[in-house]
C-alpha positions, 0 to 999 in steps of 0.5 A: 553468741551462745554462752553457758553457766554451770554451778554445782552445789555440793553443800546447797544450804551453804553455797546458795549465796555464792551461786546467786552472786556468780549468776548475777556476774554471768548476767552482767557479763552477758549484758542481760537486761536488768529485768531479765537478770532479776527474773533469772535470779528469782527463778533460780533462787526459788527453785534452789530454796525448794530443793534445799527445804524439801529435797534434802534428806538428813544424813544423805548427800544432796547435790544440785547442779544449775546449768544456764544457757544464754541463747539469742531469744531465751535463757534456759535454766536446768536444775538437776538435783539428787533429792527425792522424786518431786515434780513441781509441774504437777504440784497444785498452785496456791491461790491468793485469798480474796481477803486476809493473809496468804498462806505460807508455801506454794506461792513460789512455784506459782511465781516461777510457773508464771515467769517461765515460757516453758517448764518441764520436769523429768526424772532420771534414774537418781535425779530430778531434772527441771528445765525452765525457759525464760523468753528474753522478749517477755519483760515485766512492766516497771512497778510503779506502786507508791505503797 
């Protein structure tokens, strides 16, 4: 059975933790497997963090709406924000360097794009609309690193 989750952040920086807690409760209630709940939380957290860091303009109200639809074989994430135009699907992907530390910035979008089965951006009249699909059948292997 299909279910949905809808959360609007009127004060994004102050409400991000509440969003993530509510999203975790939704995942538990829907009996989503822990790896899928983790991917879902990670993707939403990264994208909301980007909206806050790069899409909020001092003195202007920014609203972010997160809408999740849990379907039989996938979870669809929709993030709609009133920030300036930004298409993360065309943003260059940072690569990890062969040697030395990785540069800060850009790695989160790379992670999100790799976790997503589908990643689509559109721009409405006054808002960005990002639609990400996570396939339920796609599960990451457990980390067995001893480091």
